[in-house]
C-alpha positions, 0 to 999 in steps of 0.5 A: 674728257671728263664732262658730260658736253665734251661726251655729247657734242662728241656722240653728235659729231660721230653721227653726222660722219656716220649720216654723211658716209651715208649719204655718200654710199647712196649717192656713189651706189644706189644712185639715188639719195638718203632722205631726199639729201644729195652731197654738194660734190661727191669727189669731195664728200668722200675726202672729206669723211675720210679727212674727218675720220682723221679729225675724231681721233685727234679730237678723242686724243684733245688735240687742238689740230684736229679741231681747227683741221675739223672746222676750216674742212667742213666750214670750206665745205659747208659753208659755200653752201650756206652763202649761197642759200642765204644768197637766195634767199636775200635775192627772194627766190623760193627754195625748194624742199631739198635746197632748204633740207639741204641748207639744213645739214649745212648749218648743222655741218658749221655748228658742230665743228664750232662747238668742238672748238670752242669746248676745245678752248674751254678745256684747255683753260680747265687744263690749267685750273683743274678741280680735283673734289678728291684732294682741293679739300685737303690741299685748297681748303684755310679753314681745315688748315686752322682748324689743324692751326688751333687743335696744335696749340691746344693739346695739353704734351708735356716734354719730360 
């Protein structure tokens, strides 16, 4: 996890997870809503919180299975809400503010795992062809090799 983009995506994932924890907590114990958001399924939300916690640990360790499990879990949970909202929009039904807020969070819940997976795939490509600025100037610089060869040819060493 050397890139700034990887850290930012992971911070958004953790913030979204924390937000979902608060939503589940307030719906279970407070009996109300947190920021006007109600979980789609309270039992599944709690199960999903623990599944995503394990996925976050795997994502930090840069394991592809963590990104895939994260995508599957959130895709199945939030995908159904996105599809139902889209069918309501296409049928011309009016939507309430809470439905639009829930749809917005569902879209974020689908975009984050896709971003994690794409970042993970890009990181795998970087690991196949790593670049290190500290050593590439010496090992991968043909210009430096040519300069060394020219200096070696013009020295005035004498063999006695």
